[in-house]
N, C-alpha and C positions, 0 to 999 in steps of 0.2 A: 579511608575511602567511599564515598558515595554510593549509598546504595540505589538501585534505580531498579522499580516494579515496571516490566513488560508485559502488558496483559495484550493475550494472543501472541504470545511471545517464538510459538512454535509454527506460527504460520511464514509466508514468504517473505514480505517485509519485516516482521516482526522477529524473525530468525536473523536475518543479516543487518539489523539495527542490534541485535543483542550481541552479536560479533562485533560491531562499529564502537557497541559501548564499552567493553571488555577491551578494545584495542585503546583508548582512553585514557583508562584507566579507573573505570567504574566497576562496583559490583552488581552486578545483574541478577536479579529474581523474577521466574517467569511465572505467569499464570497462561491457563491454557486448557479449555475442555475437551479439544481432541474431534472436533466436529469436522472439521476440516484441516488436520495436522495429524502426525505421528510423534509418538517418543523417542523416535529413529532420529530424531532430530535434533535431540540433546547429544547426541555422540557424536554429531556432524559436529557441531557446532564446538567441542571438545577438541576433533581433529584439527580443527583451525585453529584455535585459541590455545589449546593445552589446559583449558578449563572449562569443565562440565557446568552450566550455570545449576542454583538452586530451583525447582520446579514443583509446584503447587497444581494438580487437576481440580482444576475449581469453576463450576458454571456460574458467570456471574449475573447470569438471571436471581440463583438464589442469594438472596441477604444474607443469610444467617451465614452461609458460608462467607462470603465477603465479609461481613463483620469479623468473623472469626480467625481469618488469616490477617486482617490490619492489625487485631487484639497482640497477635503473636510477632507480627514481624515491624519493625520500624524503617521506613523509608524515606528518602528525600527526595524523590521525584516520580512522578508516574509516565510512562507511553502508552496511549491507549489505544491499540489496533484491534481489541477484541470485534469482532463484527462478521455477518455476510455480505458478501461484494459481489455475488454477481446482478447484472443489471437484467438480464434477461428472466431470471427465476424469480427476481423482485416483482417484475411483472407481472406473474404468475400466481407468488405467494405471496402479496403484501403484507397481510398481517403476521404472516413468520418474521420479514426483515424489521418493521417496527416494534415488533415485543421483543427482540431480539436487541438488535442496535441501541434502541433506547433504553430499555429497561436496566440494562448491561451498563451502559453511561454511568444512568442515574445511578445505581448502586454502588459503582464507586467513586463518584461526587459526596455521595451522601456521606460514604468511609473516610472521603480524604478531608472533609470538615469536621469530622466527629474525634479523627486521629491527629488531626492539626499537620498536614500534609501540604506546604505551600505551593508546589510547582507541577504543572502539567500540561503534557502536550498531546493535542487531539490530531489522530489520524484521518483527516478530511480528506477531500476530493475536488476535482475540477467543475465535477457534478454539479455542484452549488450553483454553478454560474447559468445552468440551464443552456439552449443553443445561443449565445451571444450574438449580440449585433458588431462586436467590434473585435478585431485582431491585430496584434495579440492581447492576449486578457489579462489584465492589471488587477491589482488586489480591490483598487475605485471601482473596476466595471462594475455597472449594477448587477444584483444578482437576479437572476430570472425564476420560472417555477421551475424544479427540477424534471429531467422528461421520464426521471423513473422513481418508485418508491426507495429504490437504494442511494438513488441521489439525495431524495427528500428526507431521507434518516440521517443523511449528514451535513442537510441542511439546518434541520431540527436539532440535532445536536450543537452545531454552532452555534443555536441562539439559546440552548438549556444551558450551555456554558457558559457564554456571556452572562447571562440573568447569575447565574451560580457565582461567579467571579464577581459582580456587582456587592453581590449581597455579602460575600466574606471576607474582599479584599484579599483574595489568595493572585497567583498571576497564570496565565495560560498562553500558548502558543496553538495556534492551529494551522497547519500545516496541509496546504492545497495541492496534491498531486497530481499528476498529469498519469501517463502510463507506464510504471514497471515495468521495464524486460531485463532477461540476462541474470547470471548467477554470481556469485562471488568466483574467485580466480581457480579455485580448484571442481568448481561445477558440483558443490556438493549441498548448495542450500538455493534450488530454481523453486520455478510458479513449478507447484506439483497440483495436477487438477486431474480426476481421474475423468471428469466429462469436461472439457475443457468449455469456459465462459469465455475467455477475454483470448486474442488473437494468435498470440505468441506459442503459448502449450499448445493451441490446437496446431500450429505449423507444423512444430514440431514433432507430433504424434503422427501427423500427416508425413514428413519425412522419413521416420521410420518407421514406417508401413503398417502402424496400429488405425490407422484410419486412411481410406481410399483417397478421399480430394478434402482440401481445404476450403471452406463453406465462405465465400464472401461475401457478405449482407450488402448490397445496394451498389451497382454503378450506374446510377443516373442523377449521384448527386452534383452539384454545380461544384466540381472541382477540374484539376487538371485532367483527370483521368478517371472522371467519375466514381471512386470509391472515396469512402469517408477520410477525413484527414485527425490523425491523431498526434500529440506531442509523445513521445516514447523517453524514458527517462531510465538512464540505469539504473537498477538495485543497488550499486554499491557508493554512487554519488547519494541516491535517495536516503541512504541508511546514514551518510555522512550528516546530511541535514537535520537530523533527529538529534543527533551528538550535541551538533554546531548550538541547535534551539533550544536544548537540555541545557549545556552549559550557561546559555544567555540569560536566561531564568537564576540560576544557579550565583551566578555573578550579580544579579540585580538590573541587568545592564538593558532589559527593557523599557522603551519609553510609552509603553500603555499596558494595562492590568491584561488585555488581551489580544494579541497580534497576531496578524494574519499572512501566509508569504505563499506565494504560488511557488513550487518544485518541480520545474521541468527541464527539457532538454534548450527551450526555446525555441526550437523549429517544430514545425508541422511538417506530417512523412506520410503520403497515401497509403493505403494497406497496400498496395502492388510495390509500391516502392519498397515498401518491408519485407514483403515478400522477394522482392531482388536483391535488397540487401542481404536477407539469409541466404538466398543462392549464391551469391558471389562471393561473400565468407565463407561458405562450407561447401562451396561445389557441389550441391545438391539442388535437383530441380524439384519443385512442388506444384504437383498437380492440383488445380485449384476448379470451381464451379461458382460462377455468381449466382447467388439467390437473393430473392425478396428483402427489401429493409428488415432490419430486425426494431420492434417496439422498444420505445426506450432509448434508442440510440441517437445523435444528434448529429448533424453534417461535419463541424468542424470544431477544434479546439486545440488550440496552441498558446503556451505561457508567454508572459513578459516577467521573467525570474529576479530583473536588476534590484527589487527591492530586497529580496532574502540576497542579493550576492553584495550590495551595500551595509546591508544589517546584521546580517549573520556573518558576513565574509566567505559564503559560499558560493561556488562556482561549480557547474556540470563538465565534466572532464573527461566521460566515456563516452565516444563515437558508436556510433548506432552498428556499425559491420561488429565492432568489440564486443556489444552485446549480446549480437545473433550468434557470435563465436562459443560464448560460457553457456547461455542458454540451450544450445546444440551438445554440449559434454556433459551438460548437467543430463539430459536427457539419456545419451548412451551411458551415465553410469547406472540409470535405475534397472532394480532387475527385472523390470517388464521389457525392457529392452532386448537384458542377453537371451528370455526366454524367446522374444521376438526372432530374434535374428537365428536361433539354433533351430 
């Protein structure tokens, strides 16, 4: 059984990927510093899979602790999620994002070379494209300067990985995904944000009454209803893409030492369309108010995923309304929901 290290494995995408890896027959080891996650997630993974993955509490900015981990654990591949991810916060606190996201990456790559680990998957983002001049966005689309420090850490991260792979002869895949939504079918592993930075967590907290209204940032974009367009990809489809990418590397089927794949639904939805999809799926009305545009946001981004479909054999299979249902189920199961309702 191949052992896969999942950094940031107690977070939203990491935990769902840990489940997908387990279902595919891998042994999962998790590192997380709990800066945006909880150890309770381990029990939720165990409820879904029947097995609780081994877990290490490590701040990846601490090079000595990273080295001690790799000295004691032999792994066959690494999927690197550990990073801060709030676009708005990154604009306000850029050094926090550069320090955490890049230093953690460098320490993991350094250990990867030292302990002879050959396969690496990077959790990248469509933000590396900036505000693209063409839609849908392809992997060959020219990269523009990202609109936020968060996006820039992903772009710089890709550059660091490419230089590292050239120097070491190892292999890597960078998955540039769009906007993850939804939860696992049981509603256990959703996007937990106490102070929401993304649309869906904000929307479900509004639906449950934790927040009075949903803030929609900008209705004056040049789009069909004035609100920004994004590509929303279900978390289960996204998690499976990581499994397929890792298997590709382990089977040595990669064509280039570093490969890049867009992971999205291939469809652009406006913010108001997502609100309507949530309302329809769950028979709930969402009160919202229009606010000024948010610094760091772009007008439009949606993916051409044909390369991932061709090379990975991956296809997005979950519709937006299904994602809205599982996201709502996750919110209803949170303890904060019960206390709010009582």
